[in-house]
Each structure stands twice: as structure tokens, then as C-alpha cells.
N, C-alpha and C positions, 0 to 999 in steps of 0.2 A: 661530476656528479652526472654529466652529458647522459640520457639513459636511464638515470635514478628516478623515479617520481616520489613523492611525498604517497607516503602509506594510508595519510588520510583521504586524497584524491584519489584514490586506487580504491578503496573502501565502497567513499561514495559513487565514484560513476559506475562500479561494478553495481548499486544498491538502484543507481538512474538504468543503467540497461536493463537490471529482471525487473524494472517498474512498467517501463516502454513496452518491455514485451507482452509482458504480461498484459497491458492495457489491448497488445495488436497491434500496436504501430511500428510501423518502417523508422528507420533512422531518418530518410528526408520528408516522411508526413510529421515527423514529432519535431524535427529543428524549424520549418515550417511555422508550426503552430506555437514554439515557441520564441521565433523571430531572429534567430542565430542558421548557418551558415551549418550546412554538414558535414563539413571536416573540422567547426570548433566543438560538433555535439560529438563525436566521434572522438575527437581529444580530450573530450570531459570522461567521457566514458570509459577512456584507458586508461585516465587518471595524467595525462599528460599534463594535463591543468583544471583549475577546479570550477566550479561557477562563481558568476559573483551572489550576491546576495539577489539582487532583483532580479537575479538569470535563474536563479532555487528555485524564487518565489512563482515563477513563471512558468517553470519543472513541475512543481507541487500542484500547481492550478489544472494543470491541461492533464495533466494524470490523477488529477482527485485524489495524494494521498500529503500526509500532512507532513509539515518541513521534518521533523522528528524522527521520522523513519527511514529517511535517506540521507540524514544527517547522522543518528545515530544506530539507525537499522531497527528492523524489527522488535518490537518489546515482547515479549511474553504476555498475554494477558489476554483481557477486555479490549486495551486497544491494539491489537495486532489482528483480532477476531472482529472486529469493526472496521479497522482497512480492509478485510478477503470480502466484507461483508459489501460493502461501499463499490468495493474492484465488480463483485458480483450483478449489482446493482445497476452500474451505471446507464446500461443500454436497455435499462426496462423500463417502459412505458411511463411516465408520472399518475396514471390513471389506473394504474395496477398498484403501487408504492403503499396505499392503506392497506388492501387484501394480504400485500407481505407482509407490513407490520401488524398486524395482527395477526397473521399465522402465527408471528416469533413471537408474540407475546404467550398466544393458547400454548406454544411449544415449549416456551418457558418454565409456565406453569407446570403443565406435567413433567418435567423433567422437576423441578423445584416439590411438588407430592410425591414423586417415584424415589429421589433423593429422602426426604422425609421416614419412607417407611421403609425405607434399608435401613432407616437410621435405629430405628426401635425398635426397643426387644421383644419378641414372639413372647406372646405369652402362653406358656404349655399346661396351663394350670385345670 
């Protein structure tokens, strides 16, 4: 079985690598932030080994991603969108966050109104 890695470890490793690259971190920067060697980080990302729960939690904290997205992969819908928005907001100065949240509220109201209008039958009377 040498050279064959568990499928679950390969999937988790690939998700960690994708999240790390999306966050713009090198393996060295990332491994330093979570407190493991760069070699061990490489082994995790390649699926040679799986991270411990403690290491997985540190990985998710550093990447600001939910553990579920690493363990099970991105879930469609609101959770996936929330993760993407969270990633985009990571480097935004805190004083701008209320403005962005208000903008999102207004956009969702407009989308709801547009959707409602689309579903209303047109009176041709």
C-alpha cells in the first residue's frame, strides 16, 4: 500500500491547498502560522497524511474557512457564498465593514424586488 494515499486525505489536502492559495499564502508562511513544518504541510496537501483535529482547527482559523468546507468540500448555496464573501472581506479595514454590510442589505432588497416583479403577472387589461 506504499505510495497509495487515502482518498479522504487527498481530498482534504487539495481543499487546504486551494484555500491557502486563495488566501495568497505560500506553504512556508502558512505552515509557520499554524505551527507545523513546511514538509508536514506539504505532506498534508498532497494527501500523504491527514491533519489532526487540532491542526485542522488551526488551519481553518488561519484561512478563516469553516471546518466543514475542508472536510466535506464547498456546499452549494448560502454557505458557499458566505465563505466567498468572508474571503473577500479578510483584508478590508474594520471601519469599512458596516458600509459593506449595508450595501449588501440594499442589494438583497433590490434583488428581492426584481424577483418579485418578475413573478407578478403583467396586467394587459
